[in-house]
C-alpha positions in Angstrom: -107.1 -70.8 95.1 -104.5 -67.8 93.7 -105.7 -65.6 96.5 -104.7 -67.9 99.1 -101.2 -69.0 97.7 -100.6 -65.1 97.4 -101.9 -64.4 100.9 -99.8 -67.1 102.6 -96.6 -65.8 100.6 -97.5 -62.3 101.9 -97.9 -63.4 105.3 -94.6 -65.7 105.6 -92.5 -62.8 104.1 -93.9 -60.4 106.9 -93.0 -63.0 109.5 -89.4 -63.2 108.2 -88.8 -59.3 107.7 -90.1 -58.5 111.2 -87.7 -61.3 112.5 -84.9 -60.6 110.1 -82.6 -59.1 112.8 -83.2 -61.6 115.4 -80.4 -64.2 115.7 -82.7 -67.0 117.2 -85.0 -67.0 114.1 -84.4 -69.2 111.1 -86.6 -70.0 108.0 -86.9 -71.6 104.8 -88.9 -72.9 101.7 -90.9 -76.6 101.9 -91.7 -78.8 98.9 -92.9 -82.4 98.8 -95.7 -84.9 98.3 -98.4 -86.2 100.4 -100.1 -89.6 100.5 -103.6 -89.3 102.1 -107.0 -91.1 103.1 -110.1 -90.1 104.5 -111.2 -92.4 107.3 -115.0 -93.0 107.1 -115.4 -92.9 103.3 -115.4 -96.7 103.0 -111.8 -96.7 101.2 -108.5 -97.6 102.9 -105.1 -97.0 102.1 -102.7 -93.9 101.5 -103.6 -94.0 97.7 -104.2 -90.3 97.0 -100.8 -88.6 96.0 -100.9 -84.7 96.1 -98.5 -81.8 96.2 -97.6 -79.6 99.4 -95.3 -76.3 99.2 -95.1 -73.6 101.4 -92.6 -71.8 103.9 -91.6 -72.1 107.6 -90.1 -69.9 110.2 -88.5 -71.1 113.4 -87.7 -69.6 117.1 -84.6 -71.4 119.0 -86.1 -71.4 122.4 -82.9 -73.7 123.7 -79.9 -75.2 121.9 -81.7 -78.3 120.9 -85.4 -76.9 120.9 -87.4 -74.9 118.6 -90.7 -73.3 118.0 -91.9 -73.8 114.6 -94.6 -72.0 112.5 -95.4 -73.0 108.7 -97.7 -71.6 106.0 -98.4 -74.7 103.4 -100.7 -75.7 100.4 -101.5 -79.0 100.6 -103.6 -81.7 98.6 -105.5 -84.5 100.5 -108.3 -86.7 99.8 -108.9 -90.4 98.9 -108.4 -92.4 95.6 -110.4 -95.6 94.6 -107.8 -97.7 92.9 -110.6 -100.1 91.7 -113.2 -97.6 90.9 -114.1 -99.3 87.5 -115.2 -102.4 89.9 -116.4 -100.6 92.9 -117.6 -97.4 92.3 -116.9 -95.6 95.5 -116.4 -91.8 94.9 -113.0 -90.5 95.1 -112.3 -87.2 97.3 -109.9 -84.3 96.5 -109.4 -81.7 98.8 -107.0 -78.8 98.8 -106.3 -76.8 102.1 -104.0 -74.0 103.3 -102.3 -75.2 106.6 -100.7 -73.3 109.3 -98.8 -76.2 111.2 -97.2 -75.1 114.7 -94.9 -77.5 116.4 -92.3 -78.0 118.9 -88.8 -79.6 117.3 -86.4 -81.4 119.5 -83.1 -82.0 118.1 -82.0 -85.4 119.4 -78.9 -85.9 117.6 -76.6 -83.8 115.1 -78.5 -85.0 112.2 -81.8 -86.1 113.4 -84.9 -84.2 115.3 -88.4 -85.0 116.1 -91.6 -82.9 116.1 -95.0 -82.6 117.5 -97.9 -80.1 116.8 -101.1 -78.9 115.9 -102.5 -78.3 112.5 -105.3 -75.5 111.9 -106.1 -75.7 108.1 -108.7 -74.0 105.8 -110.3 -75.6 103.0 -109.9 -74.1 99.4 -111.4 -76.6 97.3 -113.4 -79.9 97.4 -114.4 -82.2 94.7 -116.0 -85.8 94.4 -115.9 -87.9 91.3 -117.3 -91.2 90.7 -116.5 -93.5 87.6 -118.3 -91.6 85.5 -117.9 -87.7 86.3 -117.8 -84.9 89.1 -120.7 -85.8 91.5 -122.5 -83.2 93.8 -120.9 -83.1 97.5 -123.7 -83.5 99.9 -123.4 -83.2 102.9 -120.9 -80.5 102.2 -117.1 -80.6 103.9 -116.3 -78.3 106.7 -114.3 -75.1 105.7 -111.9 -75.6 108.4 -109.6 -78.5 109.6 -108.0 -79.3 112.9 -105.5 -81.8 113.6 -102.2 -83.1 115.4 -99.3 -84.4 113.9 -96.0 -86.0 114.6 -92.9 -86.1 112.3 -89.3 -86.9 112.0 -86.6 -84.3 110.4 -83.3 -85.8 109.0 -80.7 -83.2 108.3 -78.9 -84.4 105.0 -77.0 -81.1 104.9 -76.7 -78.0 106.9 -79.3 -76.3 104.7 -81.7 -79.4 103.4 -83.6 -81.2 105.8 -85.8 -84.5 105.0 -89.3 -84.3 106.9 -91.4 -87.3 107.3 -94.8 -86.4 108.9 -98.0 -88.2 109.8 -101.2 -86.1 110.6 -104.9 -86.9 111.6 -107.7 -84.4 112.1 -109.2 -84.5 115.6 -112.7 -83.1 114.4 -114.7 -84.2 111.5 -114.1 -82.6 108.2 -117.4 -83.8 107.0 -120.6 -85.8 108.4 -121.4 -89.5 107.4 -123.5 -89.5 104.4 -126.0 -91.3 106.7 -125.9 -88.7 109.5 -125.0 -91.5 111.9 -122.5 -91.2 114.6 -120.7 -93.7 117.2 -118.9 -92.7 120.1 -115.7 -90.5 118.8 -116.6 -91.5 115.1 -118.7 -88.3 114.2 -117.8 -88.3 110.6 -114.9 -88.1 108.1 -111.3 -87.5 108.9 -108.2 -86.8 107.0 -105.1 -88.8 107.8 -101.7 -87.7 105.7 -98.6 -89.2 105.4 -96.1 -86.5 103.9 -92.5 -86.2 102.7 -90.6 -83.1 102.1 -87.8 -81.0 101.8 -87.2 -78.1 104.1 -84.6 -75.6 102.5 -82.9 -73.5 105.2 -82.6 -69.9 103.7 -81.1 -68.2 106.8 
């Protein structure tokens, strides 16, 4: 896991250094929490709480329009608050995400975003009431989703980001192997809350 975090920081620093002389580029740091569920695992609700942290850079296309690129470490999965009664296994997933979005500034302190979400799995665990269990079938080594969000500018340098995202390809087949129309397996759904701190 440490290797991926270091790689993410190195890549981001390279991006910022290459664009440091361009007036239309900005960037900063990201920190927050994720609340998530896994569709298709027989559990419901955004009960899994995780951390997210990373960095971003953006390019001003027009006065109120930006293209943004991020590198984020994020924790996803599902939690069973009644696992002592209903022994359905919980899921813990860690990813490095590379969100790419279009950000539209609608008002002085309010903006919206839409984008795509490639992600790479760096750790996966499943636990029942007693202990960690074997994962079968395995989770995919990658995820790909879409997202939409709102950016609220608290100050010139501090932005509150609220984002919802969903996988559009399965992160894991159903245990039974069954499929039904668009439902090909299990999918990540995440609602996140983060602070974006602008440093340039």
